C-alpha positions in Angstrom: -2.2 -4.9 -16.0 -4.2 -2.4 -14.1 -3.9 1.4 -13.8 -3.6 2.6 -10.3 -4.2 6.1 -8.8 -3.4 6.8 -5.1 -5.0 9.5 -3.0 -5.3 10.5 0.6 -1.8 11.6 1.4 -1.0 14.8 3.2 0.5 16.5 6.2 -0.3 15.2 9.7 1.1 15.6 13.2 2.7 12.7 14.9 0.1 10.4 16.5 -2.4 11.3 13.9 -4.1 9.2 11.2 -4.5 9.1 7.4 -6.3 6.7 5.1 -4.7 6.2 1.7 -6.8 4.9 -1.2 -5.7 3.3 -4.4 -8.3 3.1 -7.2 -7.8 0.6 -10.0 -9.0 0.4 -13.5 -8.9 -2.7 -15.6 -10.4 -6.2 -15.4 -7.8 -8.0 -13.3 -8.1 -6.1 -10.0 -10.2 -8.7 -8.2 -7.7 -11.5 -8.9 -4.6 -9.4 -8.2 -2.4 -9.2 -5.1 -2.1 -5.6 -3.9 0.7 -4.0 -2.0 1.7 -0.7 -0.5 5.3 0.4 -0.6 7.0 3.6 0.5 10.2 5.5 -0.4 11.7 8.3 1.7 14.3 10.7 0.3 17.7 9.1 -0.1 16.3 5.7 0.9 15.4 2.6 -1.0 11.8 1.6 -1.6 10.5 -0.5 1.2 7.5 -2.8 1.7 4.7 -1.6 3.9 1.7 -3.9 3.5 0.1 -6.3 1.1 -3.2 -8.2 0.7 -4.2 -11.2 -1.4 -7.0 -11.2 -4.0 -9.7 -12.1 -1.5 -8.5 -10.0 1.4 -8.2 -13.2 3.5 -4.4 -12.8 3.9 -2.6 -9.7 4.8 1.1 -9.0 5.3 2.9 -6.1 7.1 6.3 -4.8 7.7 7.4 -5.0 11.3 7.7 -1.3 11.5 3.9 -0.8 10.9 2.3 -3.8 12.5 -0.4 -2.8 14.9 -0.6 0.7 13.4 -1.5 0.2 9.8 -4.3 -1.8 8.3 -4.6 -2.8 4.6 -8.0 -3.7 3.2 -9.7 -4.0 -0.2 -13.1 -3.6 -1.8 -13.2 -5.6 -5.0 -16.6 -4.2 -6.0 -15.1 -0.7 -5.9 -11.7 -1.8 -7.3 -10.0 0.0 -4.4 -7.4 -0.9 -1.9 -6.9 1.1 1.3 -4.2 1.7 3.8 -5.4 3.0 7.2 -2.5 4.5 9.0 -2.8 5.3 12.7 -0.4 6.6 15.3 1.8 8.0 12.6 5.4 8.7 13.3 7.8 11.1 11.7 9.7 8.1 10.3 6.6 7.2 8.3 7.2 10.2 6.1 7.6 9.0 2.5 6.0 8.7 -0.9 3.5 5.9 -0.7 2.8 3.8 -3.8 0.4 1.0 -4.4 1.2 -1.9 -6.7 -0.6 -4.8 -8.3 0.6 -8.3 -9.1 -1.5 -10.4 -11.5 -2.3 -13.2 -11.1 -2.2 -13.3 -7.3 1.1 -14.5 -5.7 1.4 -18.1 -4.7 4.3 -17.8 -2.3 3.8 -15.7 0.9 7.3 -14.4 0.7 6.6 -12.9 -2.7 4.2 -10.3 -1.3 7.2 -8.4 0.3 9.2 -8.0 -2.9 8.6 -5.0 -5.2 9.9 -7.2 -8.1 6.8 -9.3 -7.9 4.5 -6.5 -8.8 3.9 -5.4 -12.4 1.7 -2.3 -12.1 2.4 0.8 -10.0 0.7 4.0 -9.1 2.4 7.4 -9.2 2.5 7.7 -5.4 1.1 10.1 -2.8 3.2 12.1 -0.3 2.7 11.5 3.4 4.5 13.9 5.8 4.4 13.4 9.5 5.5 16.3 11.6 6.9 15.9 15.1 
C-alpha cells in the first residue's frame, strides 16, 4: 500500500480553476492505478477520474469530461487533477486513491472498491 496526501483544494468562483495534487509515499506508486473520487454532503462517493500506471490511459466521469484532466509524475510520486470551468455542483471533498497492482479491466477504474489506499481528502468549494 501507499500513503496518500492531497492538497490544492479551496474556495473558487464558478468558472475558475484549481489543481489538486496527491503525493504518495511507498514503493508501489509507479505500478499503481490512481483515481480521484469525490463526495458531497448527503451524497455517495462518486468517481471523477483515473489513470493507469504509465499515464497512457485515462478515464473520466461524464460530468467532468472536457473540464478536468488527470495526470501523473511517477518520478515525483504525484498524481494531479486539473479542474477548469468549475461549477457549484463540483463542490465536494476530493480524495485520491491507489490500486496496486494496476487494474486489468477498464471498468474497474470506476469502482471505489477496486482501490486499496485512500487519502484523507481535500475540500473543494465552488461558489456561484
